[in-house]
C-alpha positions in Angstrom: 0.4 0.1 0.0 1.0 3.3 -1.0 0.1 6.6 1.6 -1.1 8.9 -0.5 -3.7 10.8 1.0 -1.5 13.4 3.0 -2.0 17.5 3.0 1.8 17.8 2.8 1.6 21.2 4.8 5.2 21.6 5.0 5.6 21.5 1.1 3.3 24.6 0.6 2.9 26.6 -1.4 3.6 23.6 -3.8 0.8 21.6 -2.1 -2.0 24.1 -2.4 -2.2 23.0 -5.9 -0.9 19.5 -5.9 -1.0 16.1 -4.0 2.2 15.7 -2.0 2.9 12.3 -4.0 2.6 14.0 -7.3 5.7 16.4 -6.6 8.0 16.0 -9.6 11.4 14.9 -8.6 13.4 15.4 -12.6 10.8 13.5 -14.7 8.4 11.8 -12.6 6.1 12.3 -9.3 7.8 11.1 -6.1 5.3 8.3 -5.8 6.0 7.3 -9.5 9.7 6.5 -8.3 8.2 4.3 -5.6 5.9 2.5 -7.6 9.2 1.8 -10.2 10.9 0.5 -6.9 8.1 -1.9 -6.6 8.0 -3.0 -9.9 11.6 -3.7 -10.0 11.1 -6.1 -6.8 8.1 -7.5 -8.4 5.5 -6.4 -6.5 2.1 -6.3 -8.9 -0.8 -5.6 -6.3 -0.7 -2.4 -5.2 -3.2 0.4 -3.2 -3.0 3.7 -2.8 -5.4 6.0 -0.4 -6.0 9.4 -1.6 -7.8 12.4 -0.2 -6.0 15.6 -1.3 -5.9 16.3 -5.0 -7.2 12.7 -6.0 -8.0 12.7 -9.6 -4.4 13.7 -10.7 -3.3 10.8 -9.2 -5.6 8.5 -10.7 -5.0 10.4 -13.9 -1.3 9.2 -13.8 -1.3 5.6 -12.5 -4.3 4.7 -14.0 -5.0 1.0 -14.1 -1.5 0.0 -12.4 -3.1 1.1 -9.0 -6.3 0.2 -6.9 -7.4 3.2 -5.3 -9.6 4.1 -2.3 -10.6 7.5 -1.5 -11.0 8.9 2.0 -13.7 11.3 2.4 -12.3 12.3 5.7 -8.7 11.6 6.3 -8.4 8.3 8.6 -5.0 8.5 9.7 -1.5 7.1 8.7 -2.8 3.8 10.2 -6.8 4.3 9.8 -6.5 4.5 6.0 -4.4 1.2 6.3 -7.5 -0.6 8.0 -9.9 0.7 5.5 -7.6 -1.4 2.9 -7.5 -4.5 5.0 -9.5 -6.6 2.6 -6.9 -5.9 -0.2 -4.0 -6.2 2.1 -5.0 -9.1 3.6 -6.1 -11.4 0.6 -3.9 -14.6 0.7 -2.4 -14.0 4.4 0.8 -12.9 3.2 2.9 -9.8 5.0 2.1 -6.7 3.2 4.2 -3.5 2.8 3.2 0.0 3.6 5.1 2.8 2.1 4.9 6.8 2.4 3.9 8.3 -0.9 6.7 10.9 -0.7 9.4 8.2 0.3 12.5 8.8 -2.1 14.1 5.7 -1.8 15.6 3.0 -3.4 15.0 0.2 -0.9 15.5 -3.6 -1.3 11.8 -4.9 -0.8 13.2 -8.5 -0.9 15.7 -7.8 1.9 13.0 -6.0 3.9 10.5 -9.2 3.5 13.6 -11.4 4.4 14.2 -9.6 7.5 10.3 -9.7 8.6 10.0 -13.2 8.2 13.3 -14.1 10.1 12.0 -11.8 13.0 9.0 -13.4 13.1 7.3 -10.3 14.5 3.8 -8.7 13.9 5.7 -5.9 12.4 8.8 -4.5 11.2 9.7 -0.9 10.6 12.4 0.4 8.5 14.7 3.1 10.1 17.9 5.1 9.0 20.8 6.6 11.0 19.6 10.1 10.9 21.9 13.5 11.5 19.2 15.6 13.3 16.8 13.7 15.4 14.8 16.5 15.8 13.3 16.0 12.6 12.3 12.5 13.2 10.7 10.0 15.4 13.2 7.7 16.6 13.1 4.1 17.4 14.6 2.2 20.4 15.2 -1.4 20.4 17.4 -4.4 22.0 20.1 -6.1 20.9 17.9 -8.7 18.9 16.3 -5.7 17.2 13.1 -6.0 19.3 11.5 -2.5 19.4 11.3 -1.2 23.0 10.2 2.3 22.6 10.0 5.9 20.7 11.2 9.1 20.6 9.2 12.2 18.9 11.8 14.4 17.7 14.1 14.6 20.5 17.0 17.0 21.3 20.1 15.5 20.3 21.1 15.7 23.6 18.2 14.2 25.0 18.2 11.0 21.9 18.1 7.5 23.2 18.7 6.5 19.2 19.5 8.0 16.2 17.6 5.5 14.0 14.9 7.2 12.2 11.7 5.7 11.5 11.2 5.9 7.8 7.4 5.5 7.7 8.1 2.1 5.9 6.4 -1.0 7.2 6.1 -4.9 6.5 2.9 -6.4 8.6 1.0 -9.3 9.1 -2.6 -9.6 9.0 -2.7 -9.8 13.1 -1.6 -5.8 13.2 -5.3 -5.2 12.6 -6.1 -6.8 16.0 -4.3 -4.0 18.0 -6.1 -1.1 16.2 -8.3 1.2 18.4 -12.2 1.0 18.2 -12.4 4.2 16.0 -12.3 5.3 12.4 -9.5 7.4 12.5 -5.8 6.0 13.7 -2.2 6.9 14.0 0.6 4.4 13.9 2.7 6.3 16.5 -0.1 7.3 19.1 -2.5 4.5 18.6 -1.3 1.2 17.2 2.6 1.3 18.0 2.4 1.9 22.0 -0.5 -0.5 22.1 1.9 -3.1 20.6 4.4 -2.2 23.3 1.8 -2.3 26.3 0.7 -5.8 25.1 4.3 -7.2 24.8 3.6 -7.8 21.2 7.2 -8.2 19.5 7.7 -6.3 16.3 11.0 -5.3 15.0 13.3 -2.6 13.1 15.4 -3.1 9.6 18.0 -0.7 9.4 18.1 0.4 5.9 21.7 0.4 3.9 19.4 2.1 0.8 18.9 5.5 0.4 15.9 7.2 2.1 14.4 10.7 2.5 11.0 11.3 3.0 10.8 14.8 0.6 8.6 16.3 3.5 9.8 19.8 3.2 10.8 22.1 0.5 14.6 21.7 1.5 14.5 18.0 1.3 12.5 18.3 -2.1 15.7 19.8 -2.9 18.0 17.8 -1.6 16.5 14.6 -2.5 16.1 16.1 -6.4 20.0 16.6 -6.4 20.8 13.5 -5.0 18.9 11.8 -7.9 20.8 14.0 -10.3 24.2 13.1 -8.8 23.4 9.4 -8.4 23.1 9.0 -4.8 19.9 6.9 -5.3 19.7 4.0 -7.5 16.4 5.2 -9.6 15.8 5.1 -13.1 17.0 8.8 -14.9 15.3 9.5 -18.0 17.3 11.4 -20.7 20.7 11.1 -22.9 23.5 11.9 -21.1 25.6 14.1 -23.5 28.4 14.2 -21.1 29.5 13.0 -17.8 26.4 14.9 -15.5 25.1 16.7 -18.2 21.5 14.9 -19.3 18.9 16.3 -21.9 15.6 14.6 -22.5 13.8 14.1 -25.8 12.7 17.3 -27.7 15.0 19.5 -25.9 18.5 20.8 -26.8 21.1 23.2 -25.8 21.6 25.1 -29.2 22.2 28.7 -28.1 22.6 28.3 -24.7 25.9 30.4 -23.4 27.0 27.7 -20.5 25.8 24.3 -19.3 27.9 23.5 -15.8 27.4 20.0 -14.8 25.2 18.3 -13.0 22.3 19.4 -14.9 19.5 17.3 -15.8 17.1 18.7 -18.3 13.7 17.0 -19.2 11.8 16.8 -22.3 10.6 19.4 -24.6 12.4 22.4 -22.7 12.7 25.3 -24.5 16.1 27.4 -23.9 16.4 30.9 -24.8 19.3 32.2 -26.4 22.6 33.0 -23.9 21.0 31.3 -21.1 23.6 30.4 -18.5 22.7 26.9 -16.7 25.1 26.1 -13.5 24.7 22.7 -11.6 23.1 21.4 -9.7 20.5 22.3 -11.5 17.1 20.4 -12.5 14.8 21.9 -15.3 11.5 19.8 -15.9 9.7 18.8 -18.9 8.0 21.3 -20.9 9.7 24.4 -18.8 10.6 27.8 -20.6 13.7 29.2 -19.9 13.9 32.7 -21.4 17.0 34.2 -23.3 19.6 35.5 -21.0 18.6 33.5 -17.7 21.0 32.9 -15.5 20.2 29.6 -13.1 22.5 27.6 -10.4 21.6 25.4 -7.7 17.6 25.0 -8.6 15.1 22.9 -9.4 12.6 24.4 -12.0 9.2 22.2 -12.1 7.7 21.0 -15.2 5.8 23.5 -16.9 7.3 26.5 -15.5 8.2 29.4 -17.4 11.2 31.8 -16.4 11.5 35.1 -17.7 14.0 36.9 -20.0 17.2 37.9 -18.4 15.9 36.3 -14.8 18.3 35.2 -12.4 17.7 32.5 -9.9 20.1 31.0 -7.6 19.0 28.4 -4.7 15.3 28.3 -6.1 12.3 26.0 -6.5 10.4 27.7 -9.5 6.8 26.3 -10.1 3.6 27.1 -11.5 0.1 26.7 -10.3 -0.3 23.8 -12.8 2.5 21.4 -12.1 -0.4 18.5 -12.6 -1.0 19.2 -15.8 2.5 19.3 -16.9 3.4 15.8 -15.6 2.9 13.2 -18.2 0.9 9.9 -17.3 2.8 7.1 -16.7 1.4 5.3 -19.8 2.4 7.9 -22.1 6.0 7.1 -21.5 
């Protein structure tokens, strides 16, 4: 299950006009990168919960996913319980992953760890530099979870393992939900597992993970993909090391293109444009003559006026979703 119903308040103003999982990272929404990883690992039956701007997500993914709309938000766990019939079919463990997780997680290794541990749940965790940004997970020598801290100050943190919001569950997890439609993993379900001494475990990721939860994390995650720090497919023709250009785009007339630079499909670049990496320019963008861009993310369909200078920016427009090509059109 891909969690795709959140409001994405920390990504505003982008998410005033688009669902958080549809925010682009290079040539496709972050959620599409997740689905690509699931495809790579043979995960075929996938459901997503929707709430905020659901139609663009439906249009983009089409029949690849099953969808369930939440008229009122049910919470991180309540939304999963709302799909329990789909997830429990066949009795196998099921994966839950946030729709804004930029990761190249090895799903097979995650499943192996879950089965070997033998618990009702396994939580993917990653060592983090700043515990104030994450819920951190405490565990014993066997990796069994013993507690949590929510965004502790570094001096007070008892762990540096951040909860990635990627879980593997057994069907029995639904036995520990509150008797209410709304349910949250951190506030409701996981404390109940601890209270009843139910075993659940950690799986420490040695792969890339970024929750793309803020504008700064969006820039960092985008540039990490650009630099090859995360093992995801990157479309386009590599003209030279660190310089990639999509179909229908050309560097003719560009005064400078200093890698790393990624340019999407059908991008119009005016005369004497100067491009300094790290820089990402999304599909169908227009960069006016004489503009100079450095350390920026230009989202699909965005127009940058002639002679504009952009440094350290995220440039967008109010119709980002309309500039994203549906998966079937690739």
